[in-house]
C-alpha positions in Angstrom: 35.5 78.2 112.6 35.5 81.9 111.8 38.8 83.7 111.4 39.4 86.9 113.5 41.0 89.5 111.2 43.0 92.6 112.2 44.5 95.4 110.1 47.0 98.0 111.4 49.3 100.6 109.8 52.7 102.0 110.8 53.6 105.1 108.8 56.9 106.8 109.0 56.4 110.4 110.1 58.7 113.3 109.3 60.1 113.0 112.8 61.2 109.4 112.2 58.7 107.8 114.5 55.9 105.4 113.8 52.3 105.9 114.6 49.9 103.0 115.0 46.6 103.7 113.3 43.8 101.1 113.4 42.1 101.1 110.0 40.1 98.0 110.7 38.7 96.4 113.9 38.5 93.1 115.5 35.4 91.3 114.7 33.1 91.2 117.7 33.5 87.5 118.4 35.0 85.8 121.4 38.2 83.7 121.1 37.5 81.5 124.1 36.6 78.5 122.0 39.8 78.7 119.9 42.4 76.0 120.7 45.9 76.9 121.7 47.0 76.0 118.1 45.2 79.1 116.8 47.9 81.3 118.3 50.7 79.3 116.6 52.3 81.3 113.7 51.9 79.2 110.5 52.5 81.8 107.8 54.2 85.2 107.3 53.7 87.0 104.0 55.3 90.2 102.7 54.2 92.4 99.8 55.1 95.8 98.4 59.0 95.8 98.4 60.8 96.2 95.2 64.2 96.3 96.9 64.1 93.2 99.2 63.1 89.6 98.8 60.1 88.6 101.0 62.2 86.2 103.0 64.7 89.0 103.9 61.9 91.2 105.2 60.4 88.2 107.1 63.8 87.6 108.7 64.0 91.2 109.7 60.7 91.0 111.7 62.2 88.5 114.1 59.1 86.3 113.8 59.5 82.5 113.6 57.1 80.0 112.2 55.8 77.9 115.0 56.0 80.4 117.8 53.1 81.5 119.8 52.0 85.0 118.7 49.6 87.7 119.7 48.8 91.2 118.4 51.6 92.8 120.3 54.1 90.6 118.5 53.0 91.9 115.2 53.1 95.5 116.4 56.7 94.9 117.6 57.7 93.4 114.3 56.2 96.3 112.4 58.1 98.7 114.6 61.4 96.8 113.8 60.8 97.3 110.1 59.8 100.9 110.5 62.7 101.8 112.8 65.2 100.4 110.4 64.6 103.2 108.0 64.4 100.8 105.1 60.6 101.4 104.7 58.6 104.6 104.8 55.3 102.7 105.3 54.6 99.5 107.1 51.2 98.0 107.5 50.1 94.5 108.7 47.0 92.3 108.9 46.5 89.0 110.5 43.9 86.4 111.3 43.4 83.6 113.8 41.9 80.2 113.0 41.9 76.8 114.4 44.8 75.9 112.1 46.9 78.8 113.4 47.8 82.4 112.8 48.7 84.1 109.5 50.2 87.6 109.2 50.8 89.7 106.2 53.1 92.8 106.1 52.6 95.5 103.4 55.7 97.7 103.0 56.8 100.6 100.9 60.5 101.0 100.3 62.3 104.2 101.5 63.9 106.1 98.6 67.0 107.3 100.4 69.8 104.7 100.3 73.6 105.4 100.1 76.6 103.0 99.7 78.5 101.5 102.5 82.4 101.6 102.6 84.6 99.4 104.8 87.8 101.2 105.7 90.1 98.7 107.4 88.3 95.4 108.0 91.3 93.5 106.7 90.3 90.2 108.4 87.5 89.6 105.9 87.3 89.7 102.1 84.7 92.0 100.7 82.4 89.2 99.7 82.8 87.3 102.9 82.1 90.3 105.0 79.0 91.3 103.0 77.6 87.7 103.3 78.3 87.5 107.1 76.7 90.9 107.7 73.7 90.1 105.5 73.1 86.9 107.5 72.9 89.0 110.7 71.2 92.1 109.3 68.9 90.8 106.5 68.0 94.3 105.3 71.7 95.1 104.5 72.4 94.7 100.8 75.5 96.8 100.4 73.6 100.1 100.9 71.9 101.6 104.0 69.0 104.0 104.4 69.9 107.5 105.3 67.4 107.5 108.2 66.7 104.9 110.8 68.8 102.5 112.9 70.0 100.0 110.3 73.5 101.5 110.4 73.6 101.0 114.2 72.4 97.4 113.7 75.2 96.8 111.2 77.8 98.3 113.5 76.7 96.0 116.3 76.9 93.0 114.0 80.4 94.1 112.9 81.5 94.3 116.5 80.2 90.7 117.1 82.2 89.5 114.0 85.4 91.1 115.4 84.9 89.4 118.7 84.5 86.1 117.0 87.8 86.7 115.1 89.4 87.7 118.4 90.2 91.2 117.1 90.6 93.7 119.9 89.0 96.8 118.5 85.9 98.9 118.4 83.6 98.9 115.3 82.1 102.2 114.5 80.9 104.2 111.5 80.6 107.8 110.3 78.5 109.5 107.7 80.4 110.8 104.6 79.1 114.0 103.1 80.3 117.2 101.5 80.4 120.2 104.0 76.8 120.9 104.9 75.5 118.5 102.3 73.4 115.3 102.6 74.8 111.9 103.5 76.6 110.4 100.6 77.9 107.1 102.2 78.5 105.3 105.5 82.1 104.6 106.3 82.7 101.6 108.7 86.0 101.1 110.4 87.6 99.5 113.4 89.6 101.5 116.0 92.3 99.9 118.0 94.4 97.5 116.0 97.7 98.7 114.5 97.4 97.7 110.8 100.7 98.1 108.7 101.2 97.5 105.0 103.7 94.7 104.4 103.8 94.8 100.6 101.8 95.8 97.5 101.0 93.1 94.9 99.8 93.3 91.3 99.0 89.7 90.3 97.2 90.6 87.1 99.5 93.4 85.8 101.2 93.3 82.4 104.8 92.0 83.0 106.1 95.0 81.1 104.4 97.4 83.5 105.1 95.4 86.7 108.6 96.8 87.5 107.3 100.4 87.4 104.3 99.6 89.6 106.5 97.7 92.1 108.9 100.6 92.3 106.1 103.1 92.9 104.6 100.8 95.5 107.6 101.0 97.8 106.2 104.2 99.1 103.3 102.3 100.7 105.4 99.8 102.6 105.4 100.4 106.4 102.5 102.8 106.3 99.3 102.5 108.3 96.6 100.7 106.3 93.7 102.9 105.3 91.6 101.9 102.3 90.5 105.4 101.4 94.1 106.7 101.7 95.4 103.8 99.6 92.8 104.4 97.0 93.8 108.0 96.6 97.5 107.2 96.7 97.1 104.5 94.0 95.2 106.8 91.7 98.1 109.2 91.9 101.0 106.7 92.0 100.0 103.8 89.8 97.2 104.9 87.4 99.6 107.5 85.9 101.7 104.7 84.3 98.6 103.7 82.2 97.5 107.2 81.4 101.0 107.9 80.1 100.6 105.1 77.5 97.2 105.8 76.0 95.1 103.7 78.3 92.5 106.4 78.8 90.0 104.2 80.5 92.3 102.3 82.9 91.1 101.5 86.3 92.8 100.0 89.4 89.7 98.8 91.2 89.3 98.7 95.0 92.5 97.6 96.8 92.2 94.3 98.7 94.0 93.4 101.9 95.3 90.0 102.9 96.6 89.4 106.4 100.2 88.2 106.5 100.7 88.2 110.3 98.5 89.2 113.1 99.0 89.4 116.9 97.7 91.5 119.8 100.1 94.4 118.9 100.1 94.6 115.1 98.5 93.2 112.0 100.6 93.2 108.8 98.8 93.0 105.4 99.6 92.8 101.7 97.6 95.2 99.6 96.5 93.6 96.3 95.6 95.6 93.2 93.9 94.4 90.1 94.6 97.0 87.4 92.4 96.9 84.3 94.1 98.9 81.6 91.4 98.6 79.0 92.2 99.5 75.3 95.0 101.7 74.2 94.0 104.9 72.2 96.1 106.8 69.7 95.9 110.4 68.8 94.5 111.2 65.3 94.0 115.0 65.6 94.9 118.0 67.8 93.1 121.2 67.0 94.0 124.6 68.6 91.6 127.5 68.5 91.0 130.9 70.1 94.6 132.1 70.2 95.5 135.5 68.7 98.6 136.7 70.6 100.7 133.5 70.3 100.8 131.7 66.9 99.4 128.2 66.6 102.8 126.8 65.6 104.4 128.2 68.7 101.7 126.6 70.9 101.9 123.3 69.0 105.7 123.1 69.6 105.1 123.1 73.3 102.6 120.2 73.1 104.5 116.9 72.8 101.6 114.7 71.6 102.3 113.2 68.2 99.6 112.1 65.7 99.5 108.4 65.4 101.1 107.8 68.8 99.4 106.7 72.1 98.0 109.6 74.0 100.0 110.6 77.1 97.5 112.4 79.4 100.1 113.2 82.1 102.4 114.8 79.5 99.4 116.7 78.1 98.7 118.2 81.5 102.3 119.3 81.9 102.2 120.8 78.4 99.2 122.9 79.4 101.2 124.2 82.3 104.0 125.2 79.9 101.4 127.0 77.7 100.2 128.9 80.7 103.7 130.0 81.6 104.3 131.1 78.0 101.3 133.4 78.2 102.2 134.5 81.7 105.6 135.7 80.4 103.7 138.1 78.2 101.4 139.4 80.9 98.3 137.2 80.1 97.7 136.0 83.7 94.1 135.1 83.2 94.6 132.8 80.2 92.5 129.7 80.3 92.6 126.4 78.3 89.6 124.1 77.7 90.3 120.7 76.4 87.7 118.4 74.9 88.2 115.0 73.4 86.3 112.8 71.0 86.9 109.0 71.6 86.3 106.4 68.9 86.0 103.0 70.6 85.8 101.2 67.2 89.2 102.2 65.9 90.6 103.1 69.3 91.5 106.7 68.4 91.0 110.1 70.1 90.7 113.6 68.8 91.7 116.5 71.0 90.5 120.1 70.7 92.2 122.9 72.7 90.3 126.2 73.1 92.4 129.1 74.3 90.9 132.1 76.1 93.7 134.6 76.3 92.1 137.3 78.4 93.7 140.7 79.2 97.3 141.9 79.7 98.3 142.4 83.4 100.8 144.9 84.7 103.2 144.9 87.7 101.6 146.1 90.9 103.2 146.2 94.4 106.4 144.5 95.5 106.7 143.3 99.1 110.0 141.8 100.3 109.9 140.1 103.8 112.5 138.6 106.1 115.5 140.7 105.3 117.1 143.7 107.1 116.2 147.1 105.8 119.5 147.7 103.9 119.2 144.4 102.0 115.5 144.9 101.4 116.2 148.3 99.8 118.9 146.7 97.7 116.5 144.0 96.5 113.9 146.5 95.6 116.4 148.5 93.6 117.5 145.3 91.8 113.9 144.4 90.9 113.5 145.4 87.3 109.7 145.3 86.9 108.2 148.7 87.7 104.6 149.6 88.4 102.7 149.7 85.1 105.2 147.5 83.2 103.7 144.5 81.5 104.0 141.6 84.0 106.2 138.7 83.3 105.4 135.6 85.4 108.8 134.1 84.8 110.7 137.1 86.2 110.1 136.4 90.0 111.6 132.9 89.6 114.6 134.4 87.7 115.0 137.1 90.3 114.8 134.6 93.2 117.5 132.4 91.6 119.9 135.4 91.3 119.1 136.6 94.8 120.0 133.2 96.2 123.3 133.3 94.5 124.0 136.8 95.8 122.8 136.4 99.4 123.7 132.8 100.1 121.6 130.2 102.0 118.0 131.4 101.9 114.7 129.8 101.2 112.7 132.2 99.0 109.0 131.8 98.7 107.2 133.6 95.8 103.5 134.6 96.1 101.7 136.3 93.2 98.4 138.1 94.0 96.4 138.5 90.7 94.0 141.4 90.9 91.3 140.9 88.1 89.6 144.3 88.9 92.6 146.5 88.0 94.5 143.9 86.0 97.7 144.0 88.2 99.9 141.5 89.9 101.3 142.1 93.4 104.4 140.0 94.3 105.6 139.0 97.7 109.1 137.5 98.2 109.6 135.9 101.6 113.2 135.2 102.6 113.8 132.5 105.3 117.2 131.3 106.5 118.0 127.7 105.6 118.4 125.5 108.6 
């Protein structure tokens, strides 16, 4: 018996909709003589995707082998694929025969995918959550297309998982992007449950490092669980211990949450970190260049790093601040330092080069004293030793504030320096506020 072919195409327009265009036609032949079995789906084929396996796309169509199908079923399936945003082109062709119906979908992957982040889904491990969501949303592979409704599908599936786990909360997501920029990620979270950090654990940490990590981790206990916030906190609180000891490529990995107790009012979790220190690097060279005003020996004395010892990145950053203060004390308020490093992974060594751009000398501009009565303000202005046109000294305002506090008593003194690159001056504001 002759097959009846059909070809149709769904193309994603710039407005995100899909247009049905018939590029072939049904053969002019009646289907009256075909048995009912001709409309039973016996094969679904997918071609064209480099991102997905054929069976994943087939699952996303909603079609089932053995079901009775007609042309409208294939149109609906093509729309499902197109509306997801995972494909920018979807076409299909099919044919009927006495043995059954075969359909083939030709797809072209969308180029715009971004990562997915899970903020506080503490009831699932990352692997388990990814597997459960993939089973419900076959086109989810850890990333989502920027356009289309696949993100909404994932949110609905996440809500269903929460209901199954008897978690009273609302699953939702937001797009993550820089201000005015394109979408960089999708951040999924649950709103409602009160999730508190019970403890922070470091099961793989070096025993010599563990006491320091545990001490720093006390700050996390009792806080609301937020994966992004914990990630930022851990970078600041824990990673520094490794960077202080020459582990230049140390990483902490993503924190994991393990539920300790959970009820209708509160869920307590342990946060688990898996630090990977990597190799330890030692300093073999520190070169300083570009300095003319301050001798190299004077600069080198302020840098604590020693040749042959592990590099302490935290200390090096503090030393750069000390160098900036040294130059500021001589009026060089626009001094800049550029550090470059050359890492040798074979011998685990690192060379540092520090380039100094000294800039121009700045002078004292205006002095503004706020918060005191007129008599005391006049006295403070008289006591201020830097006059307009004098070479500025960035250490002087701190010295002056310390003396003023001794003289006046209980005051909080805030110092604000306004550096004016155009006329090379520095205006100083001293704000006096009574201590509570």
